[in-house]
C-alpha positions in Angstrom: -127.6 -20.3 -111.2 -130.4 -17.7 -112.0 -133.7 -18.8 -113.4 -132.8 -17.1 -116.7 -129.5 -19.0 -116.8 -131.2 -22.3 -116.0 -133.8 -21.8 -118.8 -131.1 -20.7 -121.3 -129.3 -23.9 -120.5 -132.4 -26.0 -121.0 -132.9 -24.3 -124.4 -129.3 -25.0 -125.4 -129.9 -28.7 -124.5 -133.1 -28.6 -126.7 -131.0 -27.3 -129.7 -128.9 -30.4 -129.7 -128.9 -32.6 -132.8 -128.5 -35.6 -130.6 -131.3 -34.8 -128.2 -133.9 -32.8 -130.0 -136.3 -35.7 -130.8 -136.4 -37.1 -127.3 -135.8 -33.8 -125.4 -139.4 -33.0 -124.5 -140.1 -36.5 -123.0 -137.8 -35.5 -120.1 -138.1 -31.7 -120.0 -141.7 -30.9 -120.5 -144.9 -30.8 -118.4 -147.5 -33.6 -118.7 -149.8 -31.4 -120.8 -147.0 -30.0 -123.0 -147.8 -29.0 -126.6 -145.5 -28.0 -129.4 -147.3 -25.9 -132.1 -145.6 -26.6 -135.4 -145.4 -24.0 -138.3 -148.4 -25.7 -139.8 -150.4 -24.7 -136.7 -150.9 -28.3 -135.8 -150.1 -29.2 -132.1 -148.1 -32.2 -131.1 -147.3 -33.6 -127.6 -143.9 -34.8 -126.4 -144.4 -38.4 -127.5 -145.7 -37.3 -130.9 -142.7 -35.0 -131.3 -140.3 -37.9 -130.5 -142.2 -40.1 -133.0 -142.0 -37.4 -135.7 -138.2 -37.1 -135.3 -137.7 -40.9 -135.2 -139.8 -41.5 -138.3 -136.9 -40.9 -140.6 -138.7 -38.1 -142.4 -136.5 -35.5 -140.6 -132.8 -35.5 -140.4 -131.3 -32.7 -138.2 -128.0 -31.4 -139.4 -127.5 -28.6 -136.9 -129.4 -26.4 -134.5 -128.5 -23.5 -132.3 -130.1 -20.8 -130.2 -129.2 -17.8 -132.3 -130.5 -15.2 -129.9 -132.8 -14.9 -127.0 -135.0 -11.9 -127.6 -137.2 -11.8 -124.6 -137.2 -13.4 -121.2 -140.0 -12.7 -118.7 -140.3 -14.2 -115.3 -144.0 -13.7 -114.4 -143.8 -15.1 -110.9 -141.6 -17.6 -109.1 -142.8 -20.5 -111.3 -143.8 -19.2 -114.7 -141.5 -17.8 -117.4 -141.7 -16.9 -121.1 -138.8 -17.0 -123.5 -138.8 -15.9 -127.1 -135.8 -16.8 -129.2 -134.5 -17.4 -132.7 -133.5 -21.0 -133.5 -131.1 -21.5 -136.4 -131.6 -25.0 -137.8 -130.5 -27.0 -140.8 -132.4 -30.1 -141.6 -133.7 -32.4 -144.3 -137.4 -33.0 -144.3 -138.6 -35.8 -146.7 -135.5 -35.2 -148.9 -135.8 -31.4 -149.0 -133.0 -29.4 -147.5 -134.1 -26.6 -145.1 -132.0 -23.8 -143.6 -134.5 -22.1 -141.2 -134.3 -19.2 -138.8 -137.7 -19.3 -137.0 -138.8 -17.4 -134.0 -139.9 -19.6 -131.1 -142.1 -18.7 -128.2 -141.8 -21.0 -125.1 -143.5 -21.0 -121.8 -141.9 -22.7 -118.8 -143.4 -23.8 -115.5 -141.4 -24.7 -112.4 -142.7 -28.0 -111.0 -141.3 -29.2 -107.7 -138.4 -26.8 -108.2 -137.5 -27.9 -111.7 -138.1 -25.8 -114.8 -140.2 -27.7 -117.5 -141.4 -26.5 -120.9 -145.2 -26.3 -121.0 -145.7 -24.7 -124.4 -143.6 -24.1 -127.5 -144.6 -22.5 -130.7 -142.4 -22.2 -133.8 -142.9 -19.8 -136.6 -142.3 -20.8 -140.2 -139.6 -19.7 -142.5 -137.1 -16.9 -141.8 -137.2 -14.4 -139.0 -136.3 -10.8 -139.7 -133.6 -10.3 -137.1 -133.7 -6.5 -137.6 -137.2 -6.4 -136.1 -135.7 -7.5 -132.7 -133.7 -4.3 -132.1 
C-alpha cells in the first residue's frame, strides 16, 4: 500500500462515529495537538474526554474529499481534506463541512497524526478546483 493510501485509510478510520473520540489515543504522536475551530488546542486524551463528556453526539462523519496530499520526505506528510459531519453539541444540531489540515509523521514505520486543525463552519468546495 502506498503512503497516500495508508494515510487515506487512517483518515477514514478517524471519520468513524464509533471511533472518533478514542481514535487519537492510538493513532497520534506523543505531542499531538488538535486545534479546534475556537483556536483552542487539545491533546489526544483531552479530545477523548471531550467526546465522552456527553456534550457531543456524533451522528455521522465522512471524508468528503482529499484536496491536497504532500509527502515531504519519507516520514512527514500533510493532508488537507473536507470532513462532512453531523453532530449534536449541547443539544444544538450541527451539519458541518469543515476543511481540516493534518500533519503525519512516520514513527518506527507507522504513520501517526502529529497535528490536526479544523476550520469552523462550511467550506466552499468550489475553491478547491
